N, C-alpha and C positions, 0 to 999 in steps of 0.2 A: 504493500500500500504506500502511496505517496505520503510524505510527511507534509501536513498542512501548515499554513502560516499560523504559528502559535501566538503571534503578537495580537491578533484580533481578540475581542472579548466575545465569549459565548454567553447567550442569555439562558438562564437556568430556572426551572421550576422545581419545587419540592412538593411531592404528593404525600400526605400524611405528616404535615409540617408541625402539628401540635403535640405529637408523641415525643418520647425521650430521644429516639434516634433522629426524628425530624428536627427537633430543637438543636441537636448537635450539628446537623447539616446547616441549619440557619447560622450558627456561630462560625462554621468553617467557610461559609460564603463571604463573611464579613472581611473585606480587604483581600480576597483571593485575587491573584494577578491575572487570571484568565477568565474567571466566571463571575457573572453579575446576576444577582438574584432578581428575577422579574415577576415571578408568580409563586404564590403559596396556596396550597389546597388542602382541605381536610374534609371531615364528614359534614353533612348538611347542618348539624348542630352548630358548627363554628362558622359556616359560610355566611358572608355578608358583614362579619365583624372585622375591625382592624386586628391584625395579628396579636398585638400586645394585649388586647382585650380577650381574644380567644384563648390565650395561654395564662391569663391572670390567675394567680393562685396555684398554678402547676408548672411554672417555669423551673426546671430542675438543673439548669446549668449554673456553674460557679460565676460566670460573667453575666453582666446585664444583657437584656434583649437588645440586639443591634438596632440603632435608631431607624435606619432605612427599612429594615424588615418589619419593625413594630408598626410602621405606618401602612404597610400593604394590606389591602382588603383580602380576606381569605375567600377563596373560591370553593365551589363544590367539586370534590375530586371525581364524582361520578357523573354529575349533570353537566359539568363544564369542560368535558374532554376536548371537544373541537376548539373551543375558545382558548384553553390553555395551550394546546398544541400550536396554535397560531402565534402565541406570545413568546415562545421559547425555542431554543435550538435543541434542548433535550431536558428530560426530567430525572430527578432522583426519586425513588419510590420507597417509602418506609411506612406502610399502612398496617393497621391492626384490624384484620378481617379474616374470615374463613379462607382456607387455602384456595378453594375453587373460585371464590369471589376475587381473590387477588390475581389468580391466573387470568381470569376474564378481563379484569381491569387493566392489567399490564398489556395484554394483547390488544385491547381497545386503543390504548395510547400508541402502541407500535403501529397499528393499522391506520391511525390518524397521522402517520408519517412522523411520529415523535419518538426518537430513541429513548429507551428506558434503562437507567442504571439502577438496579434494584438491590435493596438491602434485605428483601423478603426471601423466605425459603421456598415459596410456592413453585418457582420455575427451576430450582436447582437440578432437578432430575429430568427436565425436558431435554430430549436427545440433542437438539440443535441450539440450545441456549448455553453459551459459554459461562462457566463458573470459574472466575479468575481471581487468583492472588497475583497481582501484577509482576512480582519478582519471580514467581514460580512457573506459571504456565501461560505466558502471553501469546503463545502460538495458537491457543484455543480460539482466539479472535478470528482465525481463518474460517470458522464455521459460519460467520455472520451472513455471507452471501447466500448460503444454503437456507438459512432461516428466513431471510428476506424473500427468497423464492417461494417458500411455503406460505408465508403470510401475505404474499402479493404486494410487497412494499418496495419503495425505492430508497427511502431514508430510514424508515422505522425498523427497530429490532429491540430485543431485550438482552441485556447482559447482567449477570448477577455476581455478587461476591459470596464467598463461602461462609459457613458458620463461624462465629467469632471464636469458639473454643479451639477449633483445629489450628488457629493461627498462633497458638502457644507451642505447638510441636511440629506441625507439617513444615514450616519454614526452616526448622532445624534438621529435619530428615532429608528434605529434597536436595540441598546442596551436596550431601554425602552420596545420595543415589546418583546425582548427575556427575559426580566425580568418579563413579565406577565402583563404589562400595555397595555391594548388593545387600539390602536390608531384607531379612527373611520374615521376622515377626516383631511386633511392637505391643507392649502393654503400656497403657497410659491412664493415669488418674488425673482428672482436672478439678481444680478448686476455683469455682466461678463466682465472680462478683455479683452483687444484687442489682447493679444497673443493667446487667444482662437480662433481667426480668422486667426492666423498665421501672425499677423501684429505687427509692431513697430510704434511708433509715427512718426518716420522719413518717413516710407513708407505709413502712413495713416494720413496725416496732418489734414484731415477733422474731425478726432475724437478728436482733442484737443479742450477743452472747449465744449464738446458735449455729448449727450446721445441719443442712437437710440433705440426706443421701440420695436425692432423686430430683432430676430435672426432666420433665416429660419430653421424650423423643431425642434427648441430647446424646445418649450413648450410641444410638443407631447412627445419628449424623456423624458423630466422632469417629466411628468405625468405617463408615461408607464414603463420606465426602472426600477424604484424601484420595481415594481410588479414582474418583472422577478428575480431580486436579492432576493426578499422575497419568491419566488416560491419554488417548490419542484421537486426533480428528481423522475419521475414516469416512470418506464420501460425505453424506449429508447428516452424519451424527458423530457425537463424541463417544467413543467406546472406553469404558472405564478399565483401569489396570487390573490385572488378576491378583496382584498383591503389592506390597507385603500385607499379611494378615494383621489386623489391629483388633485388640480387645480393649474396651474402655469402661471406666467407671467415673461418673460425674457427680460432683457435690456442689451445692450452693453454700457459700461461706460468708461470714460477716465481714465482708470487704466491700467498699463502695465501688471501686473500679479496679480492673486488672484481673485477668484469668491466668492462673498458674497451672502448670502441668508437671507431674512427676512421670518421667518417661524411661522405659526399659527397652533396650534394643538388642536384637539378635541378628547378626550378620551371617550370610551364607559362608560355608567353609572356604577358606582361601580368599575371601573378599572382605576381611575385617581390618579396618584401619587401626593405627595406634592412637593413643590419646592426643599426641602432638599433631598427627595428621588431621584428626577431627577438628581441633582448634584452628589449625591452619586453613582448612577448607572454610570454616565459618568466617574467619577473619577476612579471607580474600574474596568471599562471595559477593558478586554484584549482579543485579538483574537489569532488565530493560529500563525500569524507572530511574536507576542510578546512571545508566549509560546516556539516557535522554535528558537527565537532570530535570525531571518533572518537579513542579513546584512543591508537591506534598511528599516527595520521596525522601526517606532518611538518607543521609550521606553514607552512613555505615548501617547496613541492613541488620546485621546480627552483632550484638555486643556481648562478649563473654566476660564474666566476673570471676576472678580468682579467689575472692573472699569466700570462706565456707558458708556464710549466712546470706548470700545474695544469689539471685535477684530477689528483692522484696517489692511487693506491690506498691507500698507507699513511697518508697525511695526511687523506684526504677520505671514505673508505668509511664511517666511523662517523657521518657527519653526521646530526643529528636521529635518533639511535638507529639509524643505518643504513637509515633509511626515505626519505631524500631522494635526489634525482637530482642529480648534479653535471655541469656543462658548462663548456667552456672552448675556447680557441683558435679561435673563430669568425672566419673570414676568407674573402674571395673566392677562387674556384678557377679555374684556367685552362681546365678541361674541363667541370666542373659549375658551378653558380652559387656554392655555398658549401661549405666543409668545416669540421668542428668535432669536438670530442672529448666523449664522454659517459662517465659512470662510475656504476655502481650496486653496492651490496653484494649479492652473489649469494645468500648464505644468509639475509640479512635481507629487504630489499626483494624480492629475486629469488625467494626460496623461502618459508621459514616465516613471516617477517614479513609478506610480501605476502598469505599465506593468512590470517593472523590479522586483518589489516586487512579482507580480504574477509569474514571471519566477522563482524566488527564491523558492517560495512555490511549484511550479511544480517539481523543481529539488529535493527539500527536501523530497517530497512525492513520488519520484520515477517515476513520469510520463515522465520526460525528463532524458534520460540516455546519456552515452557517446557513440558516434558512434563506 
């Protein structure tokens, strides 16, 4: 794909702007060098109100509502599709609806010739929808022409980001696999922040001093989604990888932001790196966002901490604007080959920030143009 002129400003809409991830999108658009927020949409309950009024009493971000966003009148995400599509070059989507409703809504925007960069899980397993962590599998964007053919569109398509929890470990495994070290199986336990459930401690007091050993659907996503990320584009579909096999257990913990993973890895015989080789691969890994110097890309994708008590959610989740992946505690294991800890910011790298980086990649690669 031709690299488009990145100096131009792209007009952006946010669908589901009043929820926690939608709010995060709003803050990330404030002062973004490429993207200008021109439309906000939510449910019919919020439609017609200025955004600041629509989120009054439930603004969950640490920074105040950006002034320009606060003045925008909220549109109806379902009733105003054509209108919104005419106002923007593409939309971010982070709605709280039933899966089949989300699938229909996102396809309706795409068919209105409006590209959709989605934070939702509804289309993650649609064969021709790329599910992209920009540093790990940018080649999956090659499927977009096949998706446009199916939808009957010229501009419109849907691209999604993966589950937030896999970004605390898949980015640490992928560079090793790309370097030729064959991972055979993985055991992972994730310790997930409450913002992943769209909550704050004020709104979820029963999470204080608590740990819940269950997050609906999360273990299946944790085991299956990396296989799509590691898959290949074949004809008009993305075919998931056969392995490595992953088994996962997911906990909700009393942390505001930041998903931590305890990871155990077994390599194929003769394909096992040394500790130094693993650290060297992590330190040297660069993806397409780093090569293209995209605005939201961390300069150093993976940061390894030598201290025995790092990474820590409170200390390390904001690294490089919350877009870097932290790792630590790499050591040999008695049953697997190695164990280590990963950490990523779940609403920045894992949700809105990862989608913004994906949108930047789509623009840089010419998949999103100006209307």
